[in-house]
The first five atom37 places (N, CA, C, CB, O) and aatype in JSON, in Angstrom:
{
  "aatype": [12, 16, 7, 0, 13, 19, 1, 18, 3, 18, 16, 0, 6, 1, 15, 18, 6, 10, 18, 13, 0, 19, 1, 2, 14, 3, 1, 10, 14, 19, 1, 9, 3, 7, 9, 3, 6, 3, 1, 10, 14, 7, 10, 1, 10, 6, 1, 10, 16, 12, 12, 1, 6, 7, 14, 7, 4, 4, 0, 0, 6, 1, 0, 16, 14, 13, 1, 14, 19, 1, 10, 3, 0, 7, 6, 6, 9, 18, 10, 13, 0, 16, 10, 1, 12, 3, 7, 15, 14, 0, 15, 0, 16, 0, 4, 0, 15, 5, 19, 17, 15, 15, 19, 14, 19, 1, 13, 15, 19, 10, 7, 16, 16, 1, 8, 5, 6, 19, 14, 10, 10, 0, 16, 10, 19, 9, 1, 15, 0, 14, 7, 16, 0, 4, 16, 19],
  "atom_mask": [
    [1, 1, 1, 1, 1],
    [1, 1, 1, 1, 1],
    [1, 1, 1, 0, 1],
    [1, 1, 1, 1, 1],
    [1, 1, 1, 1, 1],
    [1, 1, 1, 1, 1],
    [1, 1, 1, 1, 1],
    [1, 1, 1, 1, 1],
    [1, 1, 1, 1, 1],
    [1, 1, 1, 1, 1],
    [1, 1, 1, 1, 1],
    [1, 1, 1, 1, 1],
    [1, 1, 1, 1, 1],
    [1, 1, 1, 1, 1],
    [1, 1, 1, 1, 1],
    [1, 1, 1, 1, 1],
    [1, 1, 1, 1, 1],
    [1, 1, 1, 1, 1],
    [1, 1, 1, 1, 1],
    [1, 1, 1, 1, 1],
    [1, 1, 1, 1, 1],
    [1, 1, 1, 1, 1],
    [1, 1, 1, 1, 1],
    [1, 1, 1, 1, 1],
    [1, 1, 1, 1, 1],
    [1, 1, 1, 1, 1],
    [1, 1, 1, 1, 1],
    [1, 1, 1, 1, 1],
    [1, 1, 1, 1, 1],
    [1, 1, 1, 1, 1],
    [1, 1, 1, 1, 1],
    [1, 1, 1, 1, 1],
    [1, 1, 1, 1, 1],
    [1, 1, 1, 0, 1],
    [1, 1, 1, 1, 1],
    [1, 1, 1, 1, 1],
    [1, 1, 1, 1, 1],
    [1, 1, 1, 1, 1],
    [1, 1, 1, 1, 1],
    [1, 1, 1, 1, 1],
    [1, 1, 1, 1, 1],
    [1, 1, 1, 0, 1],
    [1, 1, 1, 1, 1],
    [1, 1, 1, 1, 1],
    [1, 1, 1, 1, 1],
    [1, 1, 1, 1, 1],
    [1, 1, 1, 1, 1],
    [1, 1, 1, 1, 1],
    [1, 1, 1, 1, 1],
    [1, 1, 1, 1, 1],
    [1, 1, 1, 1, 1],
    [1, 1, 1, 1, 1],
    [1, 1, 1, 1, 1],
    [1, 1, 1, 0, 1],
    [1, 1, 1, 1, 1],
    [1, 1, 1, 0, 1],
    [1, 1, 1, 1, 1],
    [1, 1, 1, 1, 1],
    [1, 1, 1, 1, 1],
    [1, 1, 1, 1, 1],
    [1, 1, 1, 1, 1],
    [1, 1, 1, 1, 1],
    [1, 1, 1, 1, 1],
    [1, 1, 1, 1, 1],
    [1, 1, 1, 1, 1],
    [1, 1, 1, 1, 1],
    [1, 1, 1, 1, 1],
    [1, 1, 1, 1, 1],
    [1, 1, 1, 1, 1],
    [1, 1, 1, 1, 1],
    [1, 1, 1, 1, 1],
    [1, 1, 1, 1, 1],
    [1, 1, 1, 1, 1],
    [1, 1, 1, 0, 1],
    [1, 1, 1, 1, 1],
    [1, 1, 1, 1, 1],
    [1, 1, 1, 1, 1],
    [1, 1, 1, 1, 1],
    [1, 1, 1, 1, 1],
    [1, 1, 1, 1, 1],
    [1, 1, 1, 1, 1],
    [1, 1, 1, 1, 1],
    [1, 1, 1, 1, 1],
    [1, 1, 1, 1, 1],
    [1, 1, 1, 1, 1],
    [1, 1, 1, 1, 1],
    [1, 1, 1, 0, 1],
    [1, 1, 1, 1, 1],
    [1, 1, 1, 1, 1],
    [1, 1, 1, 1, 1],
    [1, 1, 1, 1, 1],
    [1, 1, 1, 1, 1],
    [1, 1, 1, 1, 1],
    [1, 1, 1, 1, 1],
    [1, 1, 1, 1, 1],
    [1, 1, 1, 1, 1],
    [1, 1, 1, 1, 1],
    [1, 1, 1, 1, 1],
    [1, 1, 1, 1, 1],
    [1, 1, 1, 1, 1],
    [1, 1, 1, 1, 1],
    [1, 1, 1, 1, 1],
    [1, 1, 1, 1, 1],
    [1, 1, 1, 1, 1],
    [1, 1, 1, 1, 1],
    [1, 1, 1, 1, 1],
    [1, 1, 1, 1, 1],
    [1, 1, 1, 1, 1],
    [1, 1, 1, 1, 1],
    [1, 1, 1, 1, 1],
    [1, 1, 1, 0, 1],
    [1, 1, 1, 1, 1],
    [1, 1, 1, 1, 1],
    [1, 1, 1, 1, 1],
    [1, 1, 1, 1, 1],
    [1, 1, 1, 1, 1],
    [1, 1, 1, 1, 1],
    [1, 1, 1, 1, 1],
    [1, 1, 1, 1, 1],
    [1, 1, 1, 1, 1],
    [1, 1, 1, 1, 1],
    [1, 1, 1, 1, 1],
    [1, 1, 1, 1, 1],
    [1, 1, 1, 1, 1],
    [1, 1, 1, 1, 1],
    [1, 1, 1, 1, 1],
    [1, 1, 1, 1, 1],
    [1, 1, 1, 1, 1],
    [1, 1, 1, 1, 1],
    [1, 1, 1, 1, 1],
    [1, 1, 1, 0, 1],
    [1, 1, 1, 1, 1],
    [1, 1, 1, 1, 1],
    [1, 1, 1, 1, 1],
    [1, 1, 1, 1, 1],
    [1, 1, 1, 1, 1]
  ],
  "atom_positions": [
    [[-84.03, -43.37, -16.59], [-84.34, -43.96, -15.3], [-83.07, -44.49, -14.65], [-85.38, -45.07, -15.46], [-82.15, -44.95, -15.33]],
    [[-83.04, -44.42, -13.33], [-81.91, -44.94, -12.6], [-82.39, -45.94, -11.57], [-81.11, -43.81, -11.94], [-83.59, -46.0, -11.28]],
    [[-81.49, -46.72, -11.0], [-81.84, -47.68, -9.97], [-81.89, -49.1, -10.51], [0.0, 0.0, 0.0], [-81.53, -49.35, -11.66]],
    [[-82.34, -50.01, -9.67], [-82.41, -51.42, -10.03], [-83.67, -51.71, -10.84], [-82.38, -52.3, -8.76], [-84.75, -51.19, -10.55]],
    [[-83.52, -52.55, -11.85], [-84.63, -52.92, -12.72], [-84.73, -54.44, -12.85], [-84.48, -52.28, -14.11], [-83.72, -55.14, -12.8]],
    [[-85.95, -54.92, -13.02], [-86.19, -56.29, -13.45], [-86.85, -56.13, -14.8], [-87.08, -57.14, -12.41], [-87.97, -55.61, -14.89]],
    [[-86.17, -56.58, -15.86], [-86.68, -56.39, -17.22], [-87.14, -57.71, -17.8], [-85.6, -55.76, -18.12], [-86.47, -58.74, -17.69]],
    [[-88.31, -57.66, -18.42], [-88.85, -58.82, -19.12], [-89.24, -58.38, -20.53], [-90.07, -59.42, -18.36], [-89.67, -57.25, -20.73]],
    [[-89.09, -59.27, -21.48], [-89.65, -59.06, -22.81], [-91.06, -59.63, -22.77], [-88.77, -59.74, -23.95], [-91.27, -60.73, -22.26]],
    [[-92.02, -58.89, -23.3], [-93.4, -59.33, -23.27], [-93.59, -60.61, -24.07], [-94.33, -58.23, -23.8], [-93.12, -60.72, -25.2]],
    [[-94.27, -61.57, -23.47], [-94.68, -62.8, -24.13], [-96.12, -63.04, -23.73], [-93.75, -64.02, -23.74], [-96.45, -63.01, -22.54]],
    [[-96.98, -63.28, -24.71], [-98.4, -63.52, -24.42], [-98.53, -64.68, -23.44], [-99.19, -63.81, -25.72], [-97.82, -65.68, -23.55]],
    [[-99.43, -64.54, -22.51], [-99.77, -65.57, -21.52], [-98.64, -65.89, -20.55], [-100.18, -66.82, -22.23], [-98.65, -66.96, -19.93]],
    [[-97.68, -65.01, -20.4], [-96.6, -65.23, -19.44], [-96.93, -64.55, -18.12], [-95.26, -64.7, -20.0], [-97.54, -63.48, -18.1]],
    [[-96.53, -65.16, -17.04], [-96.66, -64.55, -15.72], [-95.33, -63.92, -15.34], [-97.09, -65.6, -14.66], [-94.27, -64.34, -15.78]],
    [[-95.41, -62.89, -14.5], [-94.22, -62.18, -14.04], [-94.24, -62.2, -12.52], [-94.18, -60.7, -14.59], [-95.26, -61.89, -11.9]],
    [[-93.12, -62.56, -11.92], [-93.05, -62.64, -10.47], [-92.19, -61.52, -9.91], [-92.51, -64.01, -10.04], [-91.15, -61.17, -10.47]],
    [[-92.62, -60.99, -8.78], [-91.83, -59.99, -8.1], [-92.12, -60.07, -6.61], [-92.12, -58.57, -8.64], [-93.15, -60.6, -6.19]],
    [[-91.2, -59.56, -5.83], [-91.39, -59.52, -4.38], [-91.12, -58.11, -3.89], [-90.47, -60.55, -3.67], [-90.4, -57.33, -4.51]],
    [[-91.71, -57.81, -2.76], [-91.51, -56.49, -2.16], [-91.78, -56.59, -0.66], [-92.44, -55.43, -2.82], [-92.48, -57.49, -0.19]],
    [[-91.21, -55.65, 0.06], [-91.35, -55.62, 1.52], [-92.42, -54.63, 1.91], [-90.01, -55.26, 2.19], [-92.53, -53.55, 1.32]],
    [[-93.21, -54.99, 2.9], [-94.18, -54.08, 3.51], [-93.76, -53.96, 4.97], [-95.69, -54.6, 3.35], [-93.68, -54.96, 5.69]],
    [[-93.51, -52.73, 5.38], [-93.04, -52.47, 6.75], [-93.97, -51.5, 7.43], [-91.59, -51.92, 6.74], [-94.48, -50.57, 6.81]],
    [[-94.2, -51.71, 8.71], [-95.01, -50.79, 9.5], [-94.07, -49.82, 10.23], [-95.92, -51.57, 10.51], [-93.47, -50.19, 11.24]],
    [[-93.94, -48.58, 9.73], [-93.05, -47.62, 10.36], [-93.7, -46.87, 11.54], [-92.57, -46.63, 9.34], [-93.04, -46.12, 12.25]],
    [[-95.01, -47.09, 11.72], [-95.75, -46.35, 12.74], [-95.68, -47.07, 14.08], [-97.22, -46.18, 12.31], [-95.14, -48.17, 14.18]],
    [[-96.21, -46.42, 15.12], [-96.24, -47.04, 16.45], [-97.52, -47.86, 16.67], [-96.13, -45.97, 17.53], [-97.58, -48.68, 17.58]],
    [[-98.54, -47.64, 15.82], [-99.78, -48.4, 15.91], [-99.71, -49.64, 15.04], [-100.98, -47.52, 15.51], [-99.1, -49.61, 13.97]],
    [[-100.34, -50.74, 15.47], [-100.36, -51.93, 14.62], [-101.24, -51.69, 13.38], [-100.89, -53.15, 15.42], [-102.2, -50.93, 13.43]],
    [[-100.89, -52.34, 12.28], [-101.68, -52.28, 11.06], [-102.01, -53.69, 10.62], [-100.93, -51.51, 9.94], [-101.31, -54.64, 10.97]],
    [[-103.07, -53.83, 9.85], [-103.41, -55.12, 9.27], [-103.25, -54.99, 7.76], [-104.87, -55.56, 9.66], [-103.92, -54.17, 7.13]],
    [[-102.37, -55.8, 7.18], [-102.16, -55.81, 5.74], [-103.24, -56.71, 5.15], [-100.71, -56.32, 5.37], [-103.32, -57.9, 5.46]],
    [[-104.08, -56.12, 4.27], [-105.22, -56.84, 3.7], [-104.96, -57.36, 2.3], [-106.42, -55.95, 3.68], [-105.74, -58.17, 1.8]],
    [[-103.88, -56.93, 1.65], [-103.55, -57.44, 0.32], [-103.19, -56.34, -0.65], [0.0, 0.0, 0.0], [-103.01, -55.18, -0.28]],
    [[-103.09, -56.73, -1.91], [-102.81, -55.79, -2.98], [-104.13, -55.28, -3.52], [-101.96, -56.46, -4.12], [-105.08, -56.05, -3.68]],
    [[-104.2, -53.99, -3.78], [-105.41, -53.38, -4.33], [-105.4, -53.6, -5.84], [-105.5, -51.86, -3.98], [-104.85, -52.79, -6.59]],
    [[-106.0, -54.68, -6.28], [-105.95, -55.09, -7.69], [-106.54, -54.06, -8.64], [-106.68, -56.4, -7.87], [-106.11, -53.97, -9.79]],
    [[-107.51, -53.28, -8.19], [-108.12, -52.26, -9.04], [-107.15, -51.14, -9.38], [-109.35, -51.68, -8.36], [-107.38, -50.38, -10.32]],
    [[-106.07, -51.03, -8.62], [-105.08, -49.97, -8.84], [-103.79, -50.49, -9.49], [-104.74, -49.29, -7.52], [-102.75, -49.83, -9.43]],
    [[-103.87, -51.66, -10.11], [-102.73, -52.24, -10.82], [-102.98, -52.08, -12.32], [-102.53, -53.77, -10.45], [-103.43, -53.02, -12.97]],
    [[-102.71, -50.93, -12.88], [-103.02, -50.7, -14.29], [-102.25, -51.64, -15.21], [-102.73, -49.26, -14.67], [-101.02, -51.68, -15.2]],
    [[-103.01, -52.41, -16.0], [-102.4, -53.3, -16.99], [-101.94, -54.63, -16.45], [0.0, 0.0, 0.0], [-101.48, -55.47, -17.22]],
    [[-102.06, -54.86, -15.14], [-101.63, -56.12, -14.55], [-102.78, -56.78, -13.8], [-100.44, -55.91, -13.61], [-103.65, -56.1, -13.24]],
    [[-102.77, -58.09, -13.8], [-103.78, -58.88, -13.08], [-103.05, -59.78, -12.1], [-104.67, -59.72, -14.07], [-102.1, -60.48, -12.47]],
    [[-103.47, -59.78, -10.85], [-102.85, -60.6, -9.82], [-103.31, -62.04, -9.96], [-103.2, -60.06, -8.41], [-104.51, -62.32, -9.93]],
    [[-102.37, -62.96, -10.12], [-102.69, -64.38, -10.2], [-102.52, -65.08, -8.86], [-101.81, -65.06, -11.24], [-103.31, -65.95, -8.5]],
    [[-101.47, -64.7, -8.12], [-101.19, -65.37, -6.85], [-100.43, -64.4, -5.95], [-100.37, -66.69, -7.07], [-99.63, -63.59, -6.42]],
    [[-100.69, -64.49, -4.66], [-99.99, -63.67, -3.69], [-99.63, -64.56, -2.51], [-100.86, -62.44, -3.23], [-100.49, -65.22, -1.93]],
    [[-98.35, -64.58, -2.17], [-97.88, -65.34, -1.02], [-97.08, -64.41, -0.12], [-97.02, -66.57, -1.46], [-96.78, -63.28, -0.5]],
    [[-96.74, -64.89, 1.08], [-96.05, -64.04, 2.03], [-94.99, -64.82, 2.8], [-97.04, -63.41, 3.0], [-95.03, -66.05, 2.88]],
    [[-94.06, -64.06, 3.37], [-92.98, -64.66, 4.15], [-92.5, -63.63, 5.16], [-91.82, -65.14, 3.23], [-92.32, -62.46, 4.83]],
    [[-92.3, -64.06, 6.38], [-91.8, -63.15, 7.41], [-90.31, -62.86, 7.22], [-92.04, -63.74, 8.81], [-89.86, -61.74, 7.47]],
    [[-89.54, -63.87, 6.79], [-88.11, -63.66, 6.58], [-87.88, -63.0, 5.23], [-87.33, -65.0, 6.65], [-88.68, -63.18, 4.31]],
    [[-86.81, -62.25, 5.12], [-86.48, -61.59, 3.87], [-86.07, -62.57, 2.78], [0.0, 0.0, 0.0], [-85.57, -63.65, 3.08]],
    [[-86.28, -62.2, 1.53], [-85.94, -63.1, 0.42], [-84.45, -63.38, 0.32], [-86.43, -62.53, -0.87], [-84.05, -64.35, -0.33]],
    [[-83.61, -62.55, 0.93], [-82.17, -62.8, 0.9], [-81.79, -64.03, 1.7], [0.0, 0.0, 0.0], [-80.72, -64.62, 1.49]],
    [[-82.65, -64.42, 2.64], [-82.3, -65.56, 3.5], [-83.06, -66.82, 3.14], [-82.56, -65.22, 4.93], [-82.68, -67.92, 3.55]],
    [[-84.14, -66.66, 2.36], [-85.01, -67.82, 2.19], [-85.55, -67.9, 0.76], [-86.18, -67.76, 3.19], [-85.57, -66.9, 0.04]],
    [[-85.96, -69.06, 0.37], [-86.49, -69.26, -0.98], [-87.98, -68.92, -1.03], [-86.27, -70.72, -1.44], [-88.71, -69.16, -0.07]],
    [[-88.42, -68.36, -2.16], [-89.83, -68.0, -2.34], [-90.73, -69.22, -2.2], [-90.05, -67.34, -3.7], [-91.91, -69.08, -1.86]],
    [[-90.2, -70.41, -2.47], [-91.0, -71.63, -2.35], [-91.45, -71.88, -0.91], [-90.21, -72.83, -2.85], [-92.4, -72.62, -0.68]],
    [[-90.77, -71.26, 0.04], [-91.14, -71.42, 1.46], [-92.24, -70.46, 1.88], [-89.92, -71.22, 2.34], [-92.73, -70.54, 3.01]],
    [[-92.64, -69.58, 0.99], [-93.7, -68.62, 1.31], [-95.04, -69.35, 1.45], [-93.79, -67.51, 0.22], [-95.25, -70.41, 0.85]],
    [[-95.92, -68.77, 2.25], [-97.25, -69.36, 2.46], [-98.29, -68.5, 1.73], [-97.59, -69.46, 3.99], [-98.04, -67.33, 1.46]],
    [[-99.46, -69.08, 1.41], [-100.51, -68.28, 0.76], [-100.84, -67.05, 1.6], [-101.78, -69.14, 0.53], [-100.85, -67.1, 2.83]],
    [[-101.1, -65.95, 0.91], [-101.39, -64.71, 1.62], [-102.72, -64.8, 2.35], [-101.4, -63.53, 0.66], [-103.69, -65.36, 1.85]],
    [[-102.72, -64.24, 3.55], [-103.93, -64.01, 4.32], [-103.7, -62.7, 5.06], [-104.25, -65.21, 5.31], [-102.55, -62.36, 5.33]],
    [[-104.75, -61.97, 5.41], [-104.53, -60.71, 6.14], [-103.65, -60.97, 7.36], [-105.88, -60.08, 6.57], [-103.81, -61.96, 8.08]],
    [[-102.71, -60.06, 7.57], [-101.73, -60.26, 8.63], [-101.5, -58.96, 9.39], [-100.4, -60.79, 8.05], [-101.47, -57.88, 8.79]],
    [[-101.33, -59.07, 10.69], [-101.07, -57.91, 11.55], [-99.57, -57.66, 11.61], [-101.66, -58.13, 12.99], [-98.77, -58.58, 11.77]],
    [[-99.21, -56.39, 11.48], [-97.82, -55.96, 11.66], [-97.76, -54.96, 12.8], [-97.23, -55.34, 10.35], [-98.41, -53.91, 12.74]],
    [[-97.0, -55.28, 13.82], [-96.79, -54.34, 14.91], [-95.74, -53.32, 14.5], [-96.37, -55.08, 16.21], [-95.14, -53.45, 13.43]],
    [[-95.52, -52.33, 15.33], [-94.55, -51.26, 15.03], [-93.2, -51.86, 14.67], [-94.41, -50.31, 16.24], [-92.66, -52.68, 15.4]],
    [[-92.66, -51.43, 13.53], [-91.34, -51.87, 13.09], [-91.3, -53.23, 12.42], [0.0, 0.0, 0.0], [-90.25, -53.61, 11.89]],
    [[-92.39, -53.98, 12.41], [-92.39, -55.3, 11.78], [-92.47, -55.18, 10.27], [-93.56, -56.15, 12.3], [-92.94, -54.18, 9.72]],
    [[-91.99, -56.23, 9.6], [-91.93, -56.24, 8.14], [-92.33, -57.62, 7.64], [-90.5, -55.87, 7.64], [-92.09, -58.63, 8.3]],
    [[-92.95, -57.63, 6.47], [-93.32, -58.88, 5.81], [-92.96, -58.76, 4.33], [-94.84, -59.21, 6.0], [-93.01, -57.66, 3.77]],
    [[-92.61, -59.87, 3.72], [-92.32, -59.88, 2.29], [-93.48, -60.53, 1.56], [-90.99, -60.62, 1.98], [-93.96, -61.59, 1.95]],
    [[-93.93, -59.87, 0.5], [-94.99, -60.41, -0.33], [-94.41, -60.79, -1.69], [-96.15, -59.38, -0.49], [-93.59, -60.07, -2.26]],
    [[-94.84, -61.94, -2.19], [-94.44, -62.42, -3.51], [-95.68, -62.42, -4.38], [-93.78, -63.85, -3.43], [-96.64, -63.13, -4.08]],
    [[-95.68, -61.64, -5.44], [-96.84, -61.52, -6.33], [-96.53, -62.14, -7.68], [-97.26, -60.03, -6.5], [-95.46, -61.91, -8.26]],
    [[-97.47, -62.93, -8.18], [-97.39, -63.44, -9.54], [-98.44, -62.66, -10.33], [-97.63, -65.01, -9.62], [-99.63, -62.72, -10.02]],
    [[-97.98, -61.94, -11.34], [-98.83, -61.03, -12.11], [-98.85, -61.43, -13.57], [-98.35, -59.57, -11.96], [-97.89, -62.01, -14.08]],
    [[-99.94, -61.12, -14.24], [-100.06, -61.35, -15.68], [-100.49, -60.03, -16.3], [-101.08, -62.51, -16.01], [-101.3, -59.29, -15.74]],
    [[-99.94, -59.75, -17.47], [-100.26, -58.5, -18.15], [-101.57, -58.66, -18.92], [-99.1, -58.09, -19.11], [-101.79, -59.67, -19.59]],
    [[-102.43, -57.65, -18.83], [-103.68, -57.63, -19.59], [-103.4, -57.1, -20.98], [-104.77, -56.76, -18.87], [-103.45, -55.89, -21.2]],
    [[-103.11, -57.98, -21.92], [-102.81, -57.56, -23.29], [-101.37, -57.12, -23.43], [0.0, 0.0, 0.0], [-100.61, -57.12, -22.46]],
    [[-100.99, -56.77, -24.64], [-99.63, -56.36, -24.95], [-99.43, -54.87, -24.7], [-99.29, -56.69, -26.41], [-100.37, -54.09, -24.89]],
    [[-98.23, -54.46, -24.26], [-97.95, -53.03, -24.12], [-97.74, -52.41, -25.5], [-96.71, -52.79, -23.21], [-96.64, -51.96, -25.83]],
    [[-98.8, -52.4, -26.29], [-98.71, -51.97, -27.69], [-98.36, -50.49, -27.81], [-100.02, -52.25, -28.41], [-98.8, -49.66, -27.02]],
    [[-97.55, -50.2, -28.82], [-97.16, -48.84, -29.11], [-96.57, -48.79, -30.5], [-96.15, -48.3, -28.05], [-96.16, -49.82, -31.05]],
    [[-96.53, -47.61, -31.08], [-95.98, -47.46, -32.42], [-94.45, -47.38, -32.4], [-96.56, -46.21, -33.08], [-93.81, -47.44, -33.45]],
    [[-93.87, -47.24, -31.22], [-92.41, -47.11, -31.16], [-91.74, -48.47, -31.26], [-92.0, -46.42, -29.86], [-92.36, -49.5, -31.05]],
    [[-90.46, -48.45, -31.6], [-89.7, -49.69, -31.77], [-89.48, -50.42, -30.46], [-88.36, -49.39, -32.41], [-89.24, -51.63, -30.44]],
    [[-89.56, -49.7, -29.37], [-89.29, -50.33, -28.07], [-90.26, -49.82, -27.02], [-87.84, -50.07, -27.62], [-89.87, -49.07, -26.12]],
    [[-91.5, -50.2, -27.13], [-92.5, -49.79, -26.15], [-92.32, -50.6, -24.87], [-93.94, -49.97, -26.71], [-91.91, -51.76, -24.92]],
    [[-92.62, -49.98, -23.75], [-92.53, -50.71, -22.49], [-93.51, -50.11, -21.5], [-91.1, -50.68, -21.92], [-93.96, -48.97, -21.63]],
    [[-93.84, -50.92, -20.49], [-94.62, -50.44, -19.36], [-93.76, -50.61, -18.13], [-95.98, -51.2, -19.21], [-92.99, -51.57, -18.02]],
    [[-93.88, -49.67, -17.2], [-92.99, -49.62, -16.04], [-93.84, -49.5, -14.77], [-91.99, -48.44, -16.16], [-94.78, -48.71, -14.71]],
    [[-93.49, -50.3, -13.76], [-94.12, -50.21, -12.45], [-93.01, -50.11, -11.42], [-95.04, -51.45, -12.18], [-92.11, -50.95, -11.39]],
    [[-93.07, -49.09, -10.58], [-92.06, -48.93, -9.53], [-92.66, -49.06, -8.13], [-91.37, -47.59, -9.68], [-91.96, -48.96, -7.13]],
    [[-93.98, -49.28, -8.08], [-94.64, -49.47, -6.78], [-95.84, -50.39, -6.96], [-95.08, -48.1, -6.17], [-96.29, -50.64, -8.08]],
    [[-96.34, -50.88, -5.83], [-97.51, -51.75, -5.82], [-98.51, -51.17, -4.82], [-97.12, -53.23, -5.44], [-98.12, -50.8, -3.71]],
    [[-99.79, -51.08, -5.2], [-100.79, -50.54, -4.27], [-101.19, -51.58, -3.22], [-102.03, -50.05, -5.04], [-101.73, -52.64, -3.57]],
    [[-100.94, -51.29, -1.97], [-101.25, -52.21, -0.88], [-102.43, -51.64, -0.09], [-100.01, -52.43, 0.05], [-102.5, -50.45, 0.21]],
    [[-103.35, -52.54, 0.24], [-104.52, -52.19, 1.04], [-104.25, -52.64, 2.48], [-105.84, -52.85, 0.46], [-103.86, -53.79, 2.72]],
    [[-104.46, -51.73, 3.44], [-104.24, -52.06, 4.84], [-105.26, -51.33, 5.69], [-102.79, -51.71, 5.28], [-105.97, -50.45, 5.21]],
    [[-105.31, -51.68, 6.96], [-106.23, -50.96, 7.86], [-105.5, -50.62, 9.16], [-107.5, -51.81, 8.14], [-104.66, -51.37, 9.65]],
    [[-105.86, -49.46, 9.69], [-105.34, -48.97, 10.96], [-106.53, -48.59, 11.81], [-104.36, -47.75, 10.76], [-107.36, -47.78, 11.4]],
    [[-106.62, -49.16, 12.99], [-107.76, -48.9, 13.89], [-109.09, -49.09, 13.17], [-107.67, -47.47, 14.45], [-110.04, -48.34, 13.41]],
    [[-109.16, -50.09, 12.3], [-110.4, -50.42, 11.59], [-110.7, -49.58, 10.36], [0.0, 0.0, 0.0], [-111.71, -49.8, 9.7]],
    [[-109.84, -48.63, 10.04], [-110.05, -47.77, 8.87], [-109.18, -48.26, 7.71], [-109.72, -46.29, 9.21], [-107.96, -48.38, 7.84]],
    [[-109.83, -48.55, 6.57], [-109.11, -49.05, 5.4], [-108.36, -47.91, 4.73], [-110.07, -49.72, 4.41], [-108.88, -46.8, 4.58]],
    [[-107.12, -48.2, 4.34], [-106.28, -47.22, 3.66], [-105.55, -47.9, 2.52], [-105.28, -46.57, 4.64], [-105.52, -49.12, 2.41]],
    [[-104.96, -47.08, 1.65], [-104.19, -47.57, 0.52], [-102.84, -46.86, 0.52], [-104.94, -47.33, -0.83], [-102.76, -45.68, 0.83]],
    [[-101.8, -47.6, 0.16], [-100.46, -47.02, 0.12], [-99.7, -47.62, -1.06], [-99.7, -47.28, 1.45], [-99.71, -48.83, -1.26]],
    [[-99.04, -46.78, -1.84], [-98.16, -47.26, -2.9], [-96.84, -47.65, -2.24], [-97.94, -46.17, -4.02], [-96.11, -46.81, -1.72]],
    [[-96.55, -48.94, -2.27], [-95.33, -49.46, -1.66], [-94.27, -49.61, -2.74], [-95.59, -50.83, -0.94], [-94.5, -50.29, -3.74]],
    [[-93.1, -48.97, -2.57], [-92.05, -49.07, -3.58], [-91.56, -50.51, -3.74], [-90.88, -48.15, -3.22], [-91.41, -51.24, -2.76]],
    [[-91.32, -50.89, -4.98], [-90.73, -52.2, -5.26], [-89.24, -52.16, -4.97], [-91.0, -52.63, -6.71], [-88.63, -51.1, -5.03]],
    [[-88.66, -53.3, -4.67], [-87.22, -53.38, -4.45], [-86.46, -53.12, -5.74], [-86.83, -54.74, -3.87], [-85.33, -52.64, -5.72]],
    [[-87.1, -53.45, -6.88], [-86.54, -53.17, -8.2], [-87.71, -52.84, -9.12], [-85.7, -54.39, -8.76], [-88.75, -53.5, -9.06]],
    [[-87.56, -51.83, -9.97], [-88.61, -51.43, -10.91], [-88.86, -52.55, -11.92], [-88.22, -50.13, -11.64], [-87.93, -53.12, -12.48]],
    [[-90.14, -52.86, -12.13], [-90.54, -53.88, -13.1], [-90.75, -53.21, -14.45], [-91.82, -54.63, -12.63], [-91.53, -52.27, -14.56]],
    [[-90.07, -53.71, -15.48], [-90.19, -53.18, -16.84], [-90.55, -54.33, -17.76], [-88.88, -52.47, -17.31], [-89.85, -55.35, -17.79]],
    [[-91.63, -54.18, -18.52], [-92.02, -55.19, -19.51], [-91.96, -54.52, -20.87], [-93.47, -55.78, -19.23], [-92.7, -53.58, -21.16]],
    [[-91.06, -55.02, -21.71], [-90.83, -54.43, -23.04], [-91.61, -55.23, -24.08], [-89.31, -54.42, -23.39], [-91.55, -56.46, -24.11]],
    [[-92.36, -54.51, -24.94], [-93.18, -55.19, -25.94], [-92.39, -55.53, -27.19], [-94.36, -54.34, -26.31], [-92.63, -56.58, -27.8]],
    [[-91.48, -54.69, -27.59], [-90.73, -54.92, -28.83], [-89.29, -54.48, -28.64], [-91.38, -54.17, -30.02], [-88.88, -53.45, -29.17]],
    [[-88.52, -55.26, -27.87], [-87.15, -54.83, -27.62], [-86.35, -54.76, -28.9], [-86.48, -55.78, -26.64], [-86.49, -55.59, -29.79]],
    [[-85.53, -53.76, -28.98], [-84.68, -53.57, -30.14], [-83.5, -52.71, -29.78], [0.0, 0.0, 0.0], [-83.26, -52.44, -28.61]],
    [[-82.76, -52.28, -30.75], [-81.56, -51.51, -30.49], [-81.86, -50.15, -29.89], [-80.78, -51.32, -31.77], [-81.0, -49.55, -29.25]],
    [[-83.1, -49.65, -30.07], [-83.47, -48.34, -29.52], [-83.84, -48.4, -28.05], [-84.63, -47.76, -30.31], [-84.05, -47.36, -27.42]],
    [[-83.92, -49.59, -27.49], [-84.33, -49.73, -26.09], [-83.29, -49.17, -25.15], [-84.6, -51.2, -25.76], [-82.1, -49.48, -25.26]],
    [[-83.73, -48.34, -24.22], [-82.83, -47.81, -23.2], [-83.22, -48.3, -21.82], [-82.85, -46.28, -23.22], [-82.47, -48.1, -20.86]],
    [[-84.36, -48.95, -21.69], [-84.82, -49.45, -20.39], [-84.75, -50.94, -20.38], [-86.24, -48.99, -20.08], [-85.09, -51.57, -19.38]]
  ]
}
């Protein structure tokens, strides 16, 4: 794998935080309705907050609780998700891991609900048994 990664070693009952941008590239306004939790394999959403400014300029603590939000053409919003893993990424290998490079976002256009896999700014990797054989 190539690109930016956020790597965590699995710990029972630990939460994992990540942020990502949702942008409306179309000319029609869209309403961002949230993360499609049913399409998050192995992860459970604990909290979702949002911020209009990018995370490079502002602290995540300034984010507000998520509520459906309208994005006009070219507008962007940052979402901060706190996720918990459903069980351990168990495997027989010395360095098992689970990898997520996108988040399923639910939105609507002209009243029609749609789903889109939004790429993460950095791939999330949770390693169950890190060791010398780990390459991720």
